[in-house]
N, C-alpha and C positions, 0 to 999 in steps of 0.2 A: 614369449611376455605371456605371464599368468594373470589372469583376472582376479580381484580381490573379492567379486561378487558374482552372483549368477543373475542373468537378465530375466525378466519376467516373461513367461511364455507369450504375452501379448505385446511384449516391447516392439517388436518390429512391425505391429500393425499401429502403432502410434503416431500421431500427428508430427510429434517431435521427432521421431526417425525418419519419417519422409523428407521433413526439412533438411534433417542433416544429409539425407543421399541426396537431395537435390543442389544442396550448397555445395557438397564435394565435387558433383558433376559439373558444376557451372564454374567454381572459382578454386576449388581445392580445399585443403584443410585451413582453417581461419585460426583455430587455437589448437595447437598440439596437444597429444594426450600427455600425462604426467606418469613418469614410471621411477620405481627405485630398485637398487639392485637387492635381488634375494639373498638374505644373509646366510641361508643355508646352501644355495647353489649358484656359484658365481656365474654360471653360465646363463641364469635365466634373470629375467626381470619381472617386477610385480607391477601391474597396472593399478594406478591409484586412482585417475579420473580419466575419463574419455572411452567407457565401455562401449557407448552407442556409436561412437565415431569409429572405434575398432571394427566393431562388427559390420557397419556399412563399407568399411575398406575392404573387409573379407569378401563381402557379397559382390564388390566391384573386381575382384580377383587382385587387389593391389598386393605386393610383395615385401614391402617396406614402407616406413613411415618414419618422419622425424619427429622426435619426442622430445619432452624437456625432462630432465633428470634432476629428482629430488635429493636432497643430501640425507634425508631421513623420511621415516614412513610417516608422512603427515596427512594420511587418508581423511581424518577427521575434520580436516580444514578444507576439503574441496567439496564443492557443490552445497555445503551448509551456508556459505556465507555469498551466494551469488544475488545480486540484484537483478530481478527481471526487468527487461526494458518495458518502461512505461509507454503508454500509445503516444505520447507527444515526442518522447524521444526517437520512437520508430518512425514517426513522421519526419522529424529532422534528418534522421539518418537517409530515408528514401529521397526527401528533397535534395539533400546534397549530392546524392549519388546521380539523380538527373541532371542536376545542375552541372555536373561534371562530366557529361555526356553519356552516362551508362543507360542504355536502351532500357525502356519500361518493362519489354518482353524478358530482357535478361534478369531484372530485378524480380520480377514475377516467377520466372523458374527458380532462381536461388533460394527464393522464400517459400516455394511451392505454394503460391497464391495464384488466383486467376488475375486478369488485366483488371476487371472493376475494382477488385478489392485493392490492388495498387494504386488506382486512382483516386480511390475514395480516401487511403491513407495518406497520400500526397496533397489532398486539398482539406484534410482533416480540420484545419484552423482557418479556413476562410470564413469569415465573418465572425470571429471570435476576437475579442480585444485582448491586447498585450497584458493587462492586468489581470484578467483570469486566466490566461494561458500561464501566467508566472505562478499563480495561486495552485494551479493543476499540473503543473510540469511534470512531477513524480508521482501522481496519483493513477491508480489503474481505472481510468475511465475508458468506456466502452465509446464506439463511434456513435452510438446512439445518444449518448451524453451530450456531446457536441452538436449533434443535429438538433437536440431541444434547445441548447444554450442559444444556438444560432437564431432561435424565433425570438430571442430577448433582447433589448436594446443594452447599451454599454452597462450602465450602472447596475442593471438587474443581473446581468452576466456576473457582475462582480460578487454582488450579494449571493446569487445562487452557488458560486463557486465556494464562497465561504461558508454555506450553509452545508455544502456537501462534505468540505473538510471537517467542519465542527462535528458534524454528525457521524463521521468516518463512514459514510455510506454513499457508494458510487453506482447504485444500481439503477436502472432504468425507470423503475417504478418510482422511486424517491425524487428524481429529477422531473418526472412527468407530475407529480405531486407540487413539486416548486412552480412548475408552469401553470398548473391548476390554480394555484394561489397567487399568481401574478397579474397585477391590475391590469386592464385591457391597456392603458396607456402606455404600460413599459414593455408593450410587444411591438417588434419590428412592424409588423402589419396591424396597427391598432384598429384600422378600418374592420378587418375581418374577425367575426367573432370567433374566440378559442373555444375549441370542442375537446373534451377528454373522455374517451369511452368509459361510460357506467358511472359518470358524473353528471349529475342536474345543475344547471345553472344557479338554483338556490344553494345547493351543498358547495358550489365553486365559490359563490360570493362569502360563505360562512369560512372557507379555507383560505380565502385572502386575507380575511379579519384575523383569524389565528395565526397564519403564518407572519403576519405584521407584528403581532405580539410576541412571537416566539423569537422574532429578529431583534426586537427591541430589548427582550430578556437576555439574549446571548451578548448583545453589545454590552449590557450593563454589567453581566457578569465579567466579560474579558477587561473592563474598565478597571475594576476593584480585586480582581483575583489575586494580584500579587501582594498587595497590601492585606487583604483578608488572609491569606496564606502565612505572612510575616506575623500577624496577629495571633491567630491560631498556633504558632509554633513557639511563641513567648508564652501564652497561656498554657500550653502543654507543659511546658518546662516549669512554670512556677507551680502547678498543681503537682507536678512530680516532685518540687521540693517540699511542699506541704506535707505530702503523703511519707516523705522521710523522716518526719518528725512524729515521733511515738505519742506525744502529748496530743497532737492534731487528730491522730488516728484513732486513739481511744475516746476522745470527745465525739467524733463523727459516729464510731461505732455505736456509743451509748445513747447519743441525741438523733442523728440523722444517719442512719445505717442506709437509707436509699441514696443519698448524696454520696456516701463513701463508694458505694456500688458503681455508681456513675463516674466518680472520679478515677477509680481503677480501671475501669473500660477506657476512659479518655488517654490515661497515661500507659496502658496495658504493663501496670505493676501491681503485683501482690505484695504489699507492704509487710515486713515483720516487726512488730513492735518491739522498741528497746526495753532492755533489761531496767533500766532506770529512765526516769523522765529527765527532759532537757532543761 
């Protein structure tokens, strides 16, 4: 079996490699490596996918492994289209394994995690409403994001999840900013004054007002986006047809060159005047 690429010198020190080693030791190969027959040497095979798995097996002194055989050299398709497991999906996987009777210790060993990490992941969605979970189910949110959302009441969790998605920002700093801009009445423990490191009460009050205005603006844009996009597409087509008329182009060039430049930018067209007027 001949690898198609060389592993980096630090590959075996990576967390991914350690997880593969731990997983193989506990449950064996989950996803077989992919090979294709070598067109030059019929006795050898080219390794398309699974280089780290093969190295882990070599380190474990394994002599053979069951592989998937590709009918063509499709190396460009492997690993490029991999969808990484989102935290919510990982949580559900762990919960399902626990419900089926798999000990937490074995899950921890298979994923190369400590017991406290497994328990945190298993209870990731405690206190999070179903609507917020549905919004974030495929998003790369960290545990800290859900810990912050847990401090908010149901409606505010939904609003915060929508803000995260609309901004495409799932950082701890951003969710903390949302928390800082959350009115006291929308917190689970509304009697306890919220505190965010480095933010004064006055700045927090201003953030609440600014965040409320931002949410109103986003809601307004969402309501009219489809219609506005349709109108702009129609307008662009109409302007494009105008610039296809040589007489219109000559008139604009002579009397309103600034309009002609703007119209050309809108339509991304550089019109050429016709030899004879329409």
